[in-house]
N, C-alpha and C positions, 0 to 999 in steps of 0.2 A: 293594397299590393306596389308599389311602382317599379316599371320594367325600368331594365337598364339602357344607355344610349345604346343604338345599332353603331355597327362596324360602315354598315353601304343603307343609305335611305333612297330608294326608286318610290319616287311622286308618279300617278300615273292620271294622266287628264285626260279630258277631250274627247275627241272619236274612242278613244282607249276603253275610258271610261264604260262608253254603251257596249261595246263589244265584249268585253269580259260580263256586263249582267246578263248581258242576254244569253253568254254561255251558261253563265250559272244560272238562267232560269231553264235550260232545256237540261242541264244536270239535274235539277231539283225534279223536275218532272219524269224526266229515267227512273229516278230514284222511289218517287214515290209510286210509279208503274212497276217497280220492281220490289218493293216491300209492301203489303198489305196491309202494314201496320201504319204508316203512314197515312193512305190513301182512306183507313176504317176513324183515324179520329180526325180528317180533312186538317190536314197539316199541309200550307202554303209551300209549292214546289218552291217560290224563293224562298221562304226560311229555311226549308232543308239545303237547298245548293247554296246559301247566302250563309248557313253556318259551316257547314263542308269545307269554302272556301275562306272561311275567318279563321277556319280551324289550321287550312295551309298556310295562310302567313301567322298565326303563332307559331306555328309550325318552322319556320325561314327565321323569325325572328331569333325561338331558342336555341337553335343548334345551327346557324349559319349565320347569324349577326346578319343577318339581314331586314330592314325594317320596309313593308312596303304600305304606304299610307294612298289612299284615295280623290282626290280632288271634288270636293260636293257643290258644285256650281248645280251642274245637269241634277243633282240631286232632290235641294232645296227649290228649285222648279216645278221638279214633277209630283213633289209637294204641295205645292202651290195648286199645280194644274188638277190634283188629284181631289183636295177637297173644292175646291170651284166645281167641280164633274158632281159633289155630293150637292151643292147648293141649288146647281141648277136641276135636281131632278128633285126636289123639295116643292110638291107644289101645293097651295094651300087648301085645294078641294081633298087632295086625298088629305092633309092632314083634318079637316072637318068630318071625314066621312069616318077618321077612328072614333070621334063622340068620348060618350064617357069614361069608358075603357081607356082610351089613349089621355086624358086628363090624370086618370088616377095612372097608369102605371109612369107617366113622369114623372109627378110627386112625388111616389114613392124611388123609382128609381137615383129622384135627385138626394134622397134622405140615405142611401143606403150607400151613395159613394162619398156622406159624410161619416158613413162610419166606416166606411173601406181606409176614408184616410188616415181615421183617427185611430182604427188599428193599426194602421201603416207605421204611422207617428209614434205611437207607446212602443209597437215593437223596435224601433230605429233606436229609442234613445233605452229605453230598456238592454240592448244589445249597446249599448257604449258605443255608437255611433250618431252621426249628426240628426235630430229628427226631418231634417231637410227629405234626406234618405227614401225616409217613413214614405213621403211621397211618390218616390216611383214604384217601392213595395204596394200600392194603394193603388186607387184610381188613374194617375196616370197614366202606367201601364196598364195595370189589368182592364180598367174599364175603357182606356183611351188605345190600347194596341198599338203596334209599334210605330204608328204617325205620329200621336200624339206623345208618345215615350221619348221618340229621336225629337222630335220638333221643343218640346221643355226641356230634356236632358240636353240640348245647345243653350238652350238660356239658362240653364242652373250649371253649366261650366264655363259661361264668362262672369257666372257668379260670383266662382269660387271652387265649385262641387266637381271636383277633379271625376269624376267616375262616375258623376249620375248618368248620361248617355248608354253608359254599357250598362251601369245595371239598369237602367229601365228597360234597355232590350232585351240583358237574361228574363226580368220577369215577366216582360210581356211572351218572350218565345216559351218559359214552361207554364204561361199565364192561359195560354193556348192551346196548350196538351191540356192541361186540369180541366179548362171549358170544355173540348170536346168528348173529353170520358165521365167527366159526371153530371152533362146535362142530361145525357138519356136517361140513367138508372136512374134520377130526381123525376123525369116525369113518369118514371116505369112506375115507382113507388107509389106516387101518390096516383096514377091509375088506377092499381090492386089494393091498395089501403083501403081507396074512400069505395071501390067499385061505383066507377064512373063509367058513366056511358054516353059518347056523341049524339049531339039532338042533330048533326047533318048527317045524312045518308047518302051522300055524295060520293063517289068511288073513291079510294085512296088517289091522293098527286093533283086529285081537281083542283084544292086550294094553291100549291103549288105553284101550277101552270099556267092560274090567273098571273100573279107577278112575275110571269115572262111575257109575256102577250106582248108590252114594249118589245121587248128584244125582236121581234122577228116583223117587226116595221123594216122598210125599206132601206137601205143605207146608201146615199147617192156622195157624189163628190162634191158637189154645190150643199149638200146637210153639212160633209165633214170638213168641208172650207169655212162656210159661218160658225159652225161651232169652235173650232180654235180661234175664229178672231174673236168671238164670245169668251172664252175661255184666256184670252192674252189681255182684255177690256178686267176681267174678273180679276186677275193676277194684278193689273196696274192701279184699277182702283183700289185695292184692297191694300196695295202698300201705299198709297196717297193718305185713307182713312186710318193707316197703323202709323203714320208721319203727323197727323193732323192728333189723333188721341198720343202719342208719346210725349207733342210740345204740352198736352195737359193733362200731364201725369201718369198718361194710362199707358200700361203698358202691355199688351198680347199678344198670343200669335199671330203671324203673318197668315197662316192659313186658317185661323177662326171669320178675319175681316175679308178674305177670302170668297170664303164659302157665304159668308152674309151678301155679299155681294150679289153673288149665283144668284141669292134667294129671291132676293131685290129683280135681277133683269129676268129668272122665269118666269117669274109672278106676273109682272108689270109685262112682260110677249103674250103672255094668257089672254091678261086684260083687255090686250090690244087686238084681239085675234089673229095674233102670228106670235105659235106654240113653237117654241123651239125642237130640233130632231133628238127624237128622246133616246131613239137607237145608235145617233152619233155620238151621244153624251154619257150613252150606257159602255160605249166600244173603247171610245178616250178614257174613260175613266180604269176600264180592265186592262189598258196598255200604262196609263199611269202609273196603278200602284202597284204590280209587280216590278217597277224597271226600278219605282224606287224602294223597294222593299229590299232588293236585290243590291243597289246600289249600297244603301244604308248597313246590309247585315252582313255584305263582303270583306269590308273592312273592319269590321270593328277588332280594337286591342282585347283578345280576351284574356290573354296575360293579366293584368289589370285587376283582374274580379280568381285571380287566384287564390286569394285565401277568404275569399266569401264567400265561397260556395256552399256550407252549411248552413249560415244565417240567413240563403236565399232560400234554402229548401226550408229552413224555419219558419220565417213570414208567407211562406208560401203554403205550408200546411194550415197554421191559422187561419187565415184569408180564407182556404175552401172551405174549412167550416163555420168562416162565419158567413161563406155565401151561401152554403147548404141550407143551415139555419134559417137567412133571410126566404131565401126562395120559398120554404116548407111554410114557417110562419108568419111571412107579412104578405110573398108574392101572391102565394098560391091562395088566401082569404081576400085580397084585397080585389083578385080580379073575378070573385064569386064561389069559388068554393066547387068547379064542375069543371069539365074532359076541357074544354076550352081553356080555362084556368090552371088547369095540372101542362100543358103543350108551353104554356105562356111563361110555365115557373121555369120548364126545360131551355124554352129559348133565351132567356132573359139568365140563367148560367154562363149559356156560353157568350153570351154578349155583356158579362160584369167582368168574365173572369179572362175573357180572350178577345174576339171582337165578332162583328154582325153578322159574316158569313158563317162563323159556328154554331150562332145562336139558330141560323137557320137548318143549318143542316144538322143541329137534334132534332128539332120538331117533325123534320122532316125525315127523321129515321121512327118516332115517336108515332106518324100520319101517318104512314108506309104500313106500318102493323095494324093500326086500330080503324082510323077516319080520318078526314079531313077536318080540319077548323080554320075556318075562313078569318074567325075574329085575329087568332092569332099569327096569322100569315098577314095582317094587317098591319098590329100594333105593334109587333116588334122589331120591323124593319122600318118601320117610322120613327121609333126611340133612337136604333142605332145608330139610320141615317142621317139624324136631324139635332133631335132633342139632346142626346146625350152628350154630343158634345159639345153643345154650349151650355148643358147644366154641367159640365165636369169642370169645363174654362171658368166656369163661376166657384162652386167649389173650392179650388187648385188657388183659386186668387185670396181665397179667405183665409182657406190656412199659410199659404204663404205670407200673409201680413199679423199673422199671430206673433205672438212675441218671442215663444218658442225654438219657432224656426228664425223670422226676420230679426232677430235682439242678438242671435252667435253667430259666431264665426266658425265658415265651413274648419 
């Protein structure tokens, strides 16, 4: 549904965007503390505050004829920075430690991405909308999360899919909630149904503690400045690689090439005996992601989705059923049908419907009740932080090239 032209248009730029985005984060954090439901389902403050801000923007548009738009240049830079930190965190030695379980999970996850997109495209066609929108009701927004939804949404808008960005953000939002709600019950059901007993007898919480040891490293100014320099290199070289690929007919989102440069740099530094500061990388990533999300969400034009809410909920319901069946029938079996497999299935639900942090939160809830699962806490973060984005990009590119999508006008 197209919105009318507003009588007054206000463009927010520069430092004002940064100030408002930080305020949005603080408001989101306050709401999370006030409403336990938000904390229980691991809803990020950037999402809560951003949606509230976009709601206010929509009310101003509807009742005061004021349209507020935000300059996206800083937001786009933060996206590249965040995915660069993901690449800089991907160590080959960690990937090797995952062993067979990691390889199997990556293969199975790639198959699921194709199923998720196929489901979305078929549903979009059945609902009478352009099949390309089905990708935003599939792996672009659900497995990909906000970052991927916004990045591919901008590409789709340029190609003529007017509401792609807002549709992607809407699915990413409801998918985040669904992933947090569904993951725990799926893992709980598998443990009880199969009477699974954990092999590891360590105290609950130990597995998760191992994942945070790197964050206890001292964070020095020199390390931070060096990391900022490396991030700038990732962004610049990633843009150069993108230009070269584009000249040869290959189009990829800028965040993917920036992440790839980060992977090369961090592993080269390790081989040279000059590892990068893990603490600085983690903290800069923790700054970039919420700022990026808040900037992305606070300017959503919610009014353009007014007539699509029912369709979005219908598609999400079917995608939730597909995810549940896949986690129980495929992920659990492929991972060995044991306690670790149940925890991994729980994490995969959060990862496949929402985001990696949601999957980890699902696993922490399950292991805090039963026992640690070091295997799960190794493979799920690795798949979520590295492999899923690369596999997702390949699957999306495959579907975009299909005649049912590329051969139709938006």
